[in-house]
C-alpha positions as CSV (number, residue, x, y, z in Angstrom):
1,M,-17.3,-1.5,7.1
2,T,-18.1,-3.4,3.9
3,I,-14.5,-3.9,2.8
4,P,-13.8,-7.6,3.4
5,I,-10.5,-8.3,5.2
6,A,-11.2,-11.6,7.1
7,P,-9.2,-13.2,8.7
8,Y,-6.9,-10.1,9.0
9,E,-9.1,-7.8,11.1
10,K,-6.2,-7.6,13.7
11,C,-4.0,-6.1,11.0
12,V,-6.0,-2.9,10.4
13,C,-4.5,0.5,11.5
14,K,-6.8,2.1,14.0
15,K,-7.5,5.7,15.1
16,M,-6.1,4.9,18.6
17,G,-4.4,2.0,20.3
18,N,-2.3,0.7,17.4
19,T,0.0,-2.1,18.2
20,F,1.9,-1.9,14.9
21,S,4.7,0.6,14.5
22,L,3.8,1.0,10.8
23,C,0.5,2.6,11.8
24,D,0.6,6.2,12.7
25,R,-3.2,6.4,12.9
26,E,-6.2,4.9,11.1
27,L,-5.2,5.5,7.5
28,T,-1.5,6.5,7.8
29,F,1.6,4.4,7.4
30,I,5.0,5.6,8.8
31,E,8.5,4.2,8.8
32,K,11.8,5.9,9.5
33,G,10.5,9.3,8.7
34,K,8.6,8.3,5.5
35,K,4.9,8.6,5.7
36,I,1.8,8.2,3.5
37,R,-1.9,8.4,4.2
38,L,-5.2,8.0,2.4
39,I,-8.0,10.5,3.0
40,P,-11.4,9.2,1.8
41,R,-14.0,11.6,0.7
42,K,-17.7,11.5,1.7
43,D,-19.4,8.3,0.7
44,E,-16.0,6.4,0.3
45,E,-14.5,3.7,2.5
46,A,-10.9,2.8,3.1
47,I,-8.8,0.8,5.4
48,A,-5.0,0.4,5.9
49,L,-3.7,-3.1,6.5
50,V,-0.3,-3.9,7.9
51,L,1.3,-6.6,5.7
52,D,4.8,-6.9,7.0
53,G,4.5,-8.6,10.4
54,C,0.8,-9.2,10.5
55,V,-0.8,-10.5,7.2
56,F,2.7,-11.9,6.3
57,E,4.5,-13.3,9.3
58,D,7.3,-15.2,7.5
59,N,10.7,-14.3,6.0
60,E,9.5,-14.2,2.4
61,P,9.6,-10.9,0.6
62,K,6.8,-8.6,1.4
63,C,5.9,-4.9,1.3
64,D,4.9,-2.8,4.2
65,G,1.2,-2.1,3.8
66,L,-2.0,-2.2,1.8
67,F,-4.7,0.5,1.4
68,L,-8.1,-0.8,0.3
69,W,-10.3,2.0,-1.0
70,K,-13.8,1.9,-2.3
71,G,-15.6,4.7,-4.1
72,R,-18.9,4.8,-5.9
73,S,-17.6,3.6,-9.2
74,R,-14.3,1.8,-8.5
75,K,-12.2,0.0,-6.0
76,C,-8.4,0.3,-5.5
77,A,-5.9,-1.9,-3.8
78,I,-2.7,0.1,-3.2
79,L,0.4,-1.8,-2.1
80,V,2.8,0.5,-0.1
81,E,6.5,0.2,0.4
82,L,8.4,2.8,2.5
83,K,12.0,2.6,1.5
84,G,15.4,4.3,1.9
85,A,16.9,6.0,-1.1
86,H,19.3,3.2,-2.0
87,H,16.8,0.4,-1.9
88,I,14.3,1.2,-4.7
89,D,15.2,-2.0,-6.6
90,W,14.4,-4.1,-3.5
91,A,11.1,-2.2,-3.2
92,F,10.1,-3.3,-6.7
93,E,11.1,-6.9,-5.9
94,Q,9.0,-6.9,-2.7
95,I,5.9,-5.5,-4.4
96,A,6.2,-7.9,-7.3
97,Y,6.6,-10.9,-5.0
98,V,3.4,-9.9,-3.1
99,R,1.4,-9.4,-6.3
100,Q,2.6,-12.6,-7.9
101,K,3.3,-15.1,-5.2
102,R,1.3,-14.3,-2.0
103,P,-2.0,-16.2,-1.8
104,E,-3.1,-14.0,1.2
105,Y,-2.9,-10.9,-1.1
106,R,-4.7,-12.7,-3.9
107,N,-7.4,-13.8,-1.5
108,L,-7.9,-10.3,-0.2
109,I,-8.2,-9.0,-3.8
110,E,-10.7,-11.7,-4.7
111,A,-12.8,-11.0,-1.6
112,F,-12.7,-7.3,-2.3
113,K,-13.7,-7.9,-6.0
114,T,-16.8,-9.8,-5.0
115,S,-17.9,-7.5,-2.2
116,E,-20.7,-5.0,-2.8
117,G,-20.1,-2.1,-5.1
118,P,-18.2,-2.1,-8.4
119,G,-16.6,-5.5,-9.2
120,M,-13.2,-4.6,-10.7
121,V,-10.3,-3.8,-8.4
122,I,-7.6,-1.5,-9.7
123,Q,-4.3,-2.7,-8.3
124,K,-1.6,0.0,-7.7
125,A,1.7,0.3,-6.0
126,V,3.4,3.2,-4.2
127,I,7.0,3.6,-3.2
128,V,7.7,6.3,-0.7
129,S,11.3,7.2,-0.4
130,N,13.8,10.0,0.3
131,G,15.4,9.4,-3.0
132,M,14.3,8.2,-6.4
133,K,15.8,6.7,-9.6
134,D,16.0,8.7,-12.8
135,T,13.1,8.2,-15.2
136,N,14.9,5.6,-17.4
137,A,16.0,3.5,-14.4
138,W,12.4,3.7,-12.9
139,E,10.8,2.6,-16.2
140,K,13.4,-0.3,-16.5
141,L,12.3,-1.5,-13.0
142,E,8.6,-1.2,-14.0
143,N,9.1,-3.2,-17.2
144,Q,11.3,-5.8,-15.4
145,H,8.7,-6.5,-12.7
146,G,5.6,-6.0,-14.8
147,F,3.8,-3.2,-13.0
148,R,3.7,0.6,-12.8
149,A,4.6,2.2,-9.4
150,C,3.9,5.7,-8.2
151,A,6.9,7.4,-6.7
152,V,6.4,9.6,-3.7
153,L,9.4,11.6,-2.7
154,Q,9.6,12.4,0.9
155,C,12.9,14.1,1.8
156,E,12.4,14.9,5.5
157,A,10.2,14.0,8.4
158,T,9.0,17.6,8.3
159,T,7.8,17.3,4.7
160,P,3.9,17.4,4.5
161,V,2.3,13.9,4.5
162,R,1.1,13.1,1.0
163,D,-2.3,11.6,0.3
164,V,-2.0,8.5,-1.8
165,R,-5.1,9.7,-3.7
166,E,-2.9,12.3,-5.5
167,F,-1.0,9.4,-7.2
168,C,-3.4,6.5,-7.4
169,C,-7.1,6.9,-6.9
């Protein structure tokens, strides 16, 4: 794997033997029935890192996970928050805090930027929830926190698991 994640190797979701409840398998996050995955194509690399409880082990705001994805011509860092319908505002706050105030996140992005392959890292955010705000309220939260977020509506545990590529990569 050429995606640099040191010193957080222990935080990677694995195919088998995961010790983190957030990891459903290698590139899939799950929490309280909400689930998202990343399916890389041939010649692409990706990893899923557990942020809450591994990279970040304190009580400061944090989002759940991070997908790092590398294609031939670009790299993406996708922050993921799995949230209940009434907590979308808090999801934006958590993501904003990680983006702006977490040196661990900035160090991961900088290492990813300078790794082999294209230099620029596109930073994205995804909120997976069983309820969403209307368009005006969503845009107000985006403007307030200074980033765009992709909304992934997952109503039930039986809803097909969405690939984050549909929204971000």
